[in-house]
C-alpha positions as CSV (number, residue, x, y, z in Angstrom):
1,M,8.0,-135.4,66.7
2,A,5.9,-138.6,66.7
3,A,2.6,-138.6,68.6
4,R,2.5,-140.8,71.6
5,E,-0.5,-143.1,71.8
6,N,-3.1,-142.2,74.4
7,D,-1.5,-138.8,75.1
8,P,-4.1,-136.1,74.4
9,E,-1.4,-133.3,74.6
10,A,0.8,-134.9,71.9
11,P,0.8,-133.4,68.5
12,T,-1.1,-135.6,66.0
13,R,0.2,-134.2,62.7
14,S,3.6,-133.1,61.6
15,K,2.6,-131.9,58.2
16,Y,0.7,-128.8,57.3
17,W,-0.5,-127.0,54.2
18,L,0.1,-123.3,53.4
19,I,-0.8,-121.0,50.6
20,S,2.4,-120.3,48.8
21,D,3.5,-117.8,46.1
22,R,4.7,-119.8,43.1
23,L,7.3,-117.2,42.3
24,E,9.0,-117.0,45.8
25,S,10.3,-120.1,47.5
26,A,9.5,-118.7,51.0
27,G,6.6,-116.6,49.9
28,V,3.6,-117.7,51.9
29,L,0.2,-116.0,52.3
30,V,0.3,-113.7,55.4
31,L,-2.6,-111.3,55.9
32,D,-3.2,-108.2,58.1
33,L,-6.5,-109.0,59.8
34,A,-8.5,-106.5,61.9
35,G,-8.2,-107.6,65.6
36,L,-5.6,-110.3,64.8
37,G,-2.7,-108.5,63.2
38,R,-0.3,-110.4,61.0
39,T,-2.0,-113.7,60.4
40,M,-1.1,-116.9,58.5
41,P,-3.7,-119.4,57.3
42,V,-2.6,-123.0,58.0
43,F,-4.5,-126.0,56.7
44,S,-4.7,-129.6,57.9
45,F,-5.2,-131.2,54.5
46,R,-4.4,-130.4,50.9
47,E,-8.1,-130.4,50.0
48,E,-8.8,-127.6,52.5
49,A,-6.0,-125.4,51.1
50,E,-7.2,-126.1,47.6
51,L,-10.8,-125.2,48.5
52,F,-9.5,-121.9,50.1
53,L,-7.7,-121.2,46.8
54,A,-10.8,-122.0,44.7
55,L,-13.1,-119.8,46.8
56,G,-10.6,-117.0,47.6
57,G,-10.0,-115.4,44.3
58,L,-6.3,-114.9,44.9
59,G,-5.3,-115.5,41.3
60,D,-3.0,-117.8,39.4
61,G,0.1,-117.0,41.4
62,W,-0.8,-119.1,44.4
63,R,-0.7,-122.8,45.2
64,A,-1.2,-125.2,48.1
65,A,2.2,-126.2,49.5
66,E,2.9,-129.0,52.0
67,G,5.4,-128.4,54.8
68,E,6.6,-130.2,57.9
69,A,6.6,-128.7,61.4
70,G,10.3,-127.9,61.1
71,E,9.8,-126.0,57.9
72,L,6.9,-124.1,59.4
73,L,9.0,-123.1,62.4
74,S,11.8,-121.9,60.2
75,L,9.3,-119.6,58.5
76,F,8.2,-118.2,61.9
77,F,11.7,-117.5,62.9
78,G,12.7,-116.2,59.4
79,P,10.7,-114.5,56.7
80,C,7.4,-114.7,58.6
81,A,8.8,-113.6,62.0
82,D,6.2,-110.8,62.1
83,V,3.3,-113.3,62.2
84,E,1.2,-112.9,65.4
85,N,-1.6,-115.4,64.9
86,V,-2.5,-118.5,62.9
87,V,-5.9,-119.3,61.5
88,L,-6.7,-123.0,61.2
89,D,-8.5,-124.2,58.1
90,P,-10.3,-121.0,57.4
91,L,-12.7,-120.2,54.5
92,P,-11.8,-117.0,52.6
93,A,-15.0,-115.3,53.8
94,M,-13.9,-115.8,57.4
95,L,-10.9,-113.6,56.7
96,L,-13.1,-110.7,55.5
97,D,-15.4,-110.6,58.5
98,S,-14.8,-111.0,62.2
99,T,-15.2,-114.8,62.3
100,A,-11.5,-115.5,61.6
101,G,-10.9,-115.0,65.3
102,L,-13.0,-118.1,66.0
103,V,-10.4,-120.4,64.4
104,S,-7.3,-118.4,65.4
105,L,-4.5,-119.2,67.8
106,S,-1.7,-116.9,68.9
107,L,1.6,-118.0,67.4
108,G,2.9,-119.1,70.7
109,R,-0.1,-121.3,71.4
110,F,0.0,-122.8,67.9
111,M,3.7,-123.7,68.4
112,D,3.0,-125.2,71.8
113,R,-0.1,-127.2,70.9
114,F,0.3,-128.2,67.2
115,L,4.1,-128.2,66.6
116,G,5.0,-129.7,70.0
117,V,7.3,-126.8,71.0
118,S,7.3,-126.5,74.7
119,G,6.9,-123.1,76.4
120,N,10.6,-122.4,77.0
121,G,10.1,-118.7,76.6
122,F,11.3,-118.8,73.0
123,A,9.1,-117.0,70.5
124,P,9.9,-115.2,67.3
125,E,10.3,-111.5,67.7
126,A,8.5,-109.1,65.5
127,G,10.9,-107.8,62.9
């Protein structure tokens, strides 16, 4: 969905970066975080995702992977249907302490605000 000029509610980006497992096509990093539950880190730029990888110590099996809004939605309704929250552009240390909540959104709010999916009552069910 293209952003409309002068519309503050319109999504401004249609591409996102995730941390992906090199061995699995749909394998993306999803964490169980205290107070947030199943949570997926989502990044605005490749450099932020790469910084996360450089600082995070996840090992060689992970990479920054670009995806469009539709691909991200298919993850939320498919293999990542148990995701409850999204953390935006986190640093790895934020995931270890309680500060991840400062940059988190519920999955529904993330879909409404950033992916341009209106609140039709449709949300992935925990599987």
